[in-house]
Residue, then its C-alpha position, 0 to 999 in steps of 0.5 A: x763770159x767771165x765768171x768768178x765763183x766765190x767761197x766766202x771766209x769761215x766766221x771762224x778760222x778753221x785753218x787755224x785748227x788744220x782744217x782746210x777742204x776745197x769748196x767742191x761745190x763750186x768745183x762742179x759748178x765750174x766742171x759744167x761751165x768751163x767748156x763754153x765760158x772763162x771760169x775762176x775760182x776764189x777760196x777766200x779761206x786760204x787764198x790772198x789778197x783778202x775779199x775786201x781788196x779783191x777786184x771783181x769788176x774784171x768779171x761779167x758774173x761773180x756767184x757766191x756760195x752761201x750758207x747761213x753763218x756766212x751769209x753776213x760776210x757773203x753779203x758784203x763780198x756781193x755788195x763790193x762786186x755789185x759796186x764793181x759792176x758785176x752781175x751777181x748770183x748766190x746760191x747754197x742752202x741759206x739763200x735757197x730758203x731765204x732767197x727775198x732776204x738776199x734779193x731786197x738787200x738789192x747787192x744780189x740780183x738773182x739767187x740760184x735755188x738747191x742743187x746748182x748745176x743745171x739752174x745756175x748753167x740755165x741762168x749763165x745762158x740766158x745772160x749770155x743771150x743763148x737761152x730765153x728766160x722761159x727756160x731759166x729753172x731754180x732762180x729767184x729774182x726782184x721785179x717791181x719789188x716783189x720776189x719772182x721764182x722760176x720753176x724749179x730744176x729737176x734734180x740730177x738722176x744720173x750723178x755719174x754723168x756729171x763731170x768730176x769737180x774742176x780741181x785744176x781750178x782750185x789752189x790745192x796746195x793751200x789746203x793742208x788738212x790731214x788723216x793720220x799724218x797723211x794730207x787728205x782731200x774731199x770726195x762726194x758720193x751721193x746727194x739727198x737724204x730720206x731721214x729729214x731730221x728736224x734739225x737737218x736742212x740737207x733733206x730739203x735742199x738736196x731732196x729726200x731721194x737718195x741719189x748715188x754714184x755708181x761704185x765704178x765711177x767713184x772709184x775712178x775718181x778716187x783713182x784720179x785723185x790718187x795717181x794723178x794729185x798724190x792723195x793717200x787719204x780721202x774723206x767721202x763727205x756725203x751725209x751717208x755714204x752706207x745708205x745702201x751697204x752693197x754699194x759700199x761694199x763695191x767700193x771697198x772691194x774695188x779699192x782693195x783690188x787696185x792694191x792702192x796705200x789709201x786710208x779714207x773717212x766716211x759718214x754712217x749711221x748707228x742702225x746701218x752699222x749694227x745691221x752690216x756689220x760685215x760691211x764695215x769689216x770689208x770698208x775697214x780692209x780697204x782703208x776705212x779709218x775714220x767715221x763722223x756719226x750724229x749719236x745726238x742724245x742719250x735720250x730716246x725721247x729727243x731722238x725720236x723728236x728730232x726724226x732721227x729714226x735711231x734707237x739709243x741702245x744700237x749706238x753702243x753696239x755700233x761702237x763695239x763693231x767699230x771698234x773691232x775694225x779700228x775705226x776711229x770715231x768722232x761723234x756728234x751730240x746736240x744739247x738744247x732742245x725746247x723742252x730739254x732740261x738740264x738733267x736730260x742733256x746731263x744724259x747725253x754727256x754721261x752717254x758721250x762718256x759711256x760711248x766714248x769715241x775718239x772726238x765728240x762735238x757737242x753743239x747747241x740745237x740751231x734752227x737753220x733755214x729750211x729745216x723743219x725746226x726753223x718753221x716751228x720755232x719762229x716764235x722762240x728765235x732770240x736773234x737773226x744774227x746768222x753769223x751766230x748760227x753756227x752750233x756754238x751759240x744759243x739762238x731760240x729761248x728754251x723752256x728749261x734754261x737760260x741762254x747763259x746757262x746753256x752755254x755753261x752746259x755745252x762747256x761741261x759737255x766739252x770739259x767732262x769729256x776731254x779733260x778726262x786723263x786718258x782722253x787728254x793724252x790721246x787727244x792733246x794736239x786736238x785739245x789745244x786746237x780745236x775744243x773751245x776753252x779746254x787749253x785754258x781749263x787745262x792752264x786752270x788745273x796746273x796754275x797756281x797764281x789767282x792773277x793767271x787764273x782770272x786771265x785765263x778765265x777771261x780768255x775761256x769766256x771769250x773763247x767759248x763764245x767765239x769758237x766752235x768745232x768743226x767735223x774733223x778727221x784726222 
């Protein structure tokens, strides 16, 4: 069968910010399908023609990857593909939890739930008449107006057995993201998360049991990227690369033994850093230069409510350990829990300034489908316009602050963090490209004419509403 795998465009153009990453989820699907089927990947974030002019009718199956903020756009693609005669399949976090919404649009024939390799493969084999429908797993469909669901597919235990992503089917030359001036690409080394934070759907999507690739398997993939494709910067993008410190150390030691000139980034947690400083030292010797950490809040009460299983006091010690090893930090902070006051949010803003990571992201707490939070705040939701579920827009009613006040607090967080002279100089390129509204705020500090200030305030309002900061290592 001819299969097209589609990565819909992001609502916000991350390309402007230098954020340009291949859709590895689709590349994994392609890797397990390509032996028996003709597979093509199209990434509408970087490729032309645009999705509205693409010809989908030449494919038997069009599979579309969907997260919450891109669901509306993905549905438009589905309607076009369906109109042109393709069987349309959606997968990804949003439709795994809200499969009925996709199916009832009548633009989507099937939804593949959760981890996709086994489920999508079983569906393709059914559609190609090589497997009975009774053996299809993890798929939802509409029958007589009702949503039907086949039994869940088991999660893949041995991730080493999964073939490397089919990067040769991706337009690699179009991904331009850099880390410290080096062209960068991404690698996934584990799935699942045992922490199950209130605001995150990852544990529900990939399971609470952490499943990890072996150190040797990871380094083999890095070797392909280094030797075949010429990459000298890697970002390990799984939720927690360091959940098993011994594995992180072994990966690092193997990279050191290879003698590669490579730098890399990985996500970790405060408590792991504090308990295992020797791990950070070994990782740094192997080229570890950036990390992304969810500090989330300066309030222990808020951290406990989020289910973070972390201590506020450990964050400062973790930052000391990272600085001693010359590891730059992008810190994530969340504002806008239902019972949070302005004073509590400003405590988090002050905490961010005290921690002083290289970069900071201040997100509005967003109830993503699949998270515990989404289930708990159904009576608080302000909108189900999924395009607004980006972490940059208030989407639920809070006890102590209005939506307009919430947007003001978020802007205050970015302004007070980045407009300190030393921080502005340190991040000048990032501020002008990637932090919502700050380029205009800088202009306000130096413009003299009232007319110019009025114009800039208008631009600030629009930018603050539409833009959003991505995770970034650069």
